[in-house]
N, C-alpha and C positions, 0 to 999 in steps of 0.2 A: 599679426596678433589679433585674436578675436576680441570684440568688445566685452569688457568685464573679466577678462582673463588676468590673473595676477602676474605682475612683472617679476622677472628674475633680477636679482641685484647684480650690478656689473662686476663687483668684486666678491667672490665667495669667501666664506669664513673658514679658518682652519681649526678643526676640533679633533684632537687625538690623531693628528697626522693625516686627516682625510679632508678633502675639499667638499664642503656642504653648502648648498644654497639655502636661503631662508624660505623660499617658496618652491612648491612643486607643481608646475603647471600641468603636466600630463595626468597626475592623479586628481586634479582639481581640488587639491587640499590648500586651504588658506594659509596654514602654517606647516613648516617643515616637520614639526614634531608629530603631526598626524599621518605622515607618509611612512609606511613600514620599510620602504626600500632605501638603500643608500644611494643618494643622488650625487653624482660627480659632475665636473664641468661638462662632460659628455653624458647626456641623460642615460639613466640606467635602463637596461632592457626590460627589467621587471615592471617598471612604470609604463613603458610603451606597449607592453604585451597585454594589458588588461582590456576587457571588452568595453566598448563605448556605451554610455548610458543613454538610452533613448526610450521614449514613451509614445506608443501609437495612440492616436486620437480616435475616439469612437465615432460612429456615424448613426444618425437617427436615434441617438440616445443609447445605442448598444456599445458597450465597452469590449475591448478585446478579451478580457478575462471571462466575461459572461458568454461571449460567443464561443470561446474554446470549451467552456463547461458544457454548453448546449451540444456542441459537436461531439464531446466526449460521451455524453449520455446517449445520444443516438447511436454512435459507433459501438459503445459497450453493449447496449441492448441488442443490436443487430448481430454482433459477434456472438453473444451468449446464446441467442436463439438458434443461430447456425450450428453452434457446438452441441446444443441440446438435440437438435434434429439429427446430427451425425451420430449420436449415441442412442438414438431411438426414443427420445422424449417428444411429447406432443407440444409444438410451439404455442398452441392456444392455451394449454394448461400452464406452460412455463412463463408466458408473457406477463401475467399479473405479478409473479414473483420478481421479475426483473424490474418492472416499473415501480413496485412497492419498495424494493431495495434502493432504487435511485432517489425517490422522493423522500423517504424517511432518512436516507443517508445524508441528504443535503440539510434537512432540518436538524438532525443530530450533530452534524459538523458545526453548524452555526451556534447551536445551544452549548456545545462543549467549549467552544472558543470563548464565548461571552461569560459563561458561568464558571469555568474552571481554568482555562489556559490563560486568558487575559481579562479578568473581571473589571479592570479599570476602564475598558472601552464599552461598558454596558450602556446601551442607549436607554433613553427614557420614553415616556408616552404610552405605557401599558404593554400588555402581552402581544397585541396585534402588531404594534410598531416594532416590538422586539423581534418577532418572527419574520417580518418583512424586510428589515434593515440587514440583509445578508452581507452587505458590503463592509460591515464592521469587522468581519473576520470569520474564518472557518478553521476547524481542527480536523485533520484527516482521520485520526483515530476515533474521534467522536462520531464521524460519519460511518466508519467501519462497524462500530458497535451497534449503532442504531440500525444500519442496514442488515446486520446479522440477526437482530431481534425481529425485524420485519420479515425476513426470509423464514425464520423459525415459526412465526405466528401464521403466515400464509401456508406454510407447509403442513402445519398441524391441522389446519382447517380444510385444505383443499387436496393436498397431494400425499397425505399420510398413507393411504391404502394403495398407492400406485408406485411410488419411488422411494428409494432410500434417501435420507437427509443428506448424507455425504455426497451422493450423486448430484443432488440439486445444488449443494454448496460448491461443488467443483465447477459446474456450469456458471454460476454467479461470479465466482472469483476469476474465471477466465475473462468474462466481460468486464469485470472491474479492472483488471490489468490493462486492458485497452483504453477504457474510458478515463481512468485515473491519469494515464500518461498525457492525454489531451489537457486535462485540468492542470497538471504540473507545468506544461508549456505555457498555459495561460498565466500561471503565477510568475513564470520567467519573463513574460512580456510585461506584466504589471510591476515587477520588481518589488513584490510585497513580502519577501522573506529575506531581508538583508542579514548578512552575517557579520563577523568581526572584520576589522580593518586588516587588509592583506595586500600583498603584491603578487599573489598567485596569478599565473597566466590566464586562468579562467575567471578571475575576479571581474566584477563590473565596476565601472568608474562612476560611483554614486556622486551626487553633488558634494557631499562632505568628505569624500575620499574613496579610494578603491576598497571594495568589500566583497566578501563571498556572497554569492547569490544562491541560496539553498534550493530555491525552486528550480533553477537551471541544473544544479548538480543532481537533484533527484530525478528530473526528467531524463537526463542523460543516463543515469543508472537504470531506470526502467527500460529504456530502449536497448541499452547495451547488454543487460543481464536477464531481466525478466522476460522480455519478448523472445529471445532465443530459447530460453528454458520452456516457455509456453509452446513453441512450435516443435521443439525436440520431443517433449512429452506426447505431443499429438501423433508423432510418427512411431511411437513405441508399439511393438507387436510381441506378445499379446498386449491387449489394452491393460494399463495399470489399474490396480484396485481402486474403489471409491475412496476419496479423500486425498489422493496423491497430489492433485493440483493445488488443493487448499494448503497442504503441508509444505510443498516445495516452494510455491510462490510466497507464502508467508515467511518461511525461514530465509528466503533470499532478500526480502524487503525489510523486515523488522530490525535485524542487526545493523544493516546499513543506515536505517533511519536513526537508530540509537546513537551511532557514531557521528552522523552528520549534525545532530542537534548540539553537539559540543561547539560547533562553529557558529551557532546562532548568536546574534548581537544581544548584549545585555546593557548597552550604554545608550540606547535610543528609547524615546517615549513609546509606550505600547508594547514593550518587550514582554515575552512570556514569563509568567510567575515561576519561580524555581523553589523546590523543596529539597534541601540537602544538596544543592548544586545541580539538580536534575529537573527537567521540564515534565509537564504532563505527558507529552508524547514519548519521552524516554521511559517513564514508568509503564506506559501502555505497551510500548514496543517490547520491553523486557517481559512483561506478563504474557503477552501473546506468544512470544518466542518460547517461553517455558511451557505454555499450554500445548503448543504445537509439537514441541519435542516430547512431551509426555504422551500425546496422542500417537506419535510415531513409534515410541517405545512399546506402548500397549498393543498396537497393531502388529508390530514385528513379533512380539512374544506370542500373540494369538496365532499368527501364521506358522510360527515354529512349532507350537504345540499341535496344530492341525497336521502339519507334515510328518511329525513324529508319530502321531496316531495312525496316519495312513500307511506309514512304512512298517508298523508293528505287525505281529501275527494276527491274521484274520480270525474273527470270531463269527460264529453262526448268528444269523438274524434272530432277533428276539422272538419273532412269531414262531420260528421253528423250534426254539428252545421251549417256548410255552406249550406248543403242541406235544412235544416229547414228554414234558413233565405231566401234562394232563392225561397221558396214555392214549392219545389220538394221533393217528398217522393217515396220510392221504394215499389213495389208490394211484398206481402208476398210469392206469388207462383212463379212468373217468375223473380222477381227482377228488372223488367224494370221500368223506371221512369214513373210516371203518374201525370198529373196535379192535384193539390189539389183543392177540391171543393171551389167554390166561396161562400162567406158568403151571406145569404139572407137578 
């Protein structure tokens, strides 16, 4: 037995015909009531299947979460620039967009967490300390919104006459899908998104009992669903129209995030504020899903109208109709206009 591990009583108690211990050592729960699994004289499999709780120590002042975020920024920018080069964009023109989206995304994520999602963890010391103390928390949707505004501002100033906005957004969202996965694995290493108490086989054995780890769940979802969709869209021939990556990846991520937040813990200090039982991320996920679904509907209708217009009866060009109405027609040999003969 490890030092500090709670002892199991020699004689279990009988409650409603089941053998129940007073303590649950595998879940590290001090009381039996905090363990969700039914513990018998032979320990339950659901208690033994949870992931052990561990924390990696940083080196030279660098924590694992910060290292994973840095790696995610580098990998996301490089992947986005490579995808932009593959579709014919200039990497030197696209680089400021990617860097601006990353920087303003980090600031927006921290601001949204402190101001909206969990205002009770708001630090003191003025605006400078507020912006620098990023370890107090981050909100992913706050970073998404701030990064989108940064992309729109840089696009309007630098790239408006060269590319379509949806083309730029497609490249940025592909880099985001790669970099955000690194960040979520950093959250899983730091265990900073605890969920409700559970005996699920992917739950993490927190000090107060086995709980869902939402950072781990989201990282697994990104790798298992969004990454295959990203590379399958890359292989589509002909190339999908602009906005396809934005709509597809957004509709794959936002509903899953909306459902995962129902597992978020509400019995721990620093939990997210809820309005009508929903968190800020759930409201944001629902709004983004509705906006992307509306964009998909509008684009499909416009493409349907364009195909119907192309399949209809052909009309003469406007230039020819105007020349016929004006009484001027062109010569077959020289192409010079000559007056039409007057009717007798």
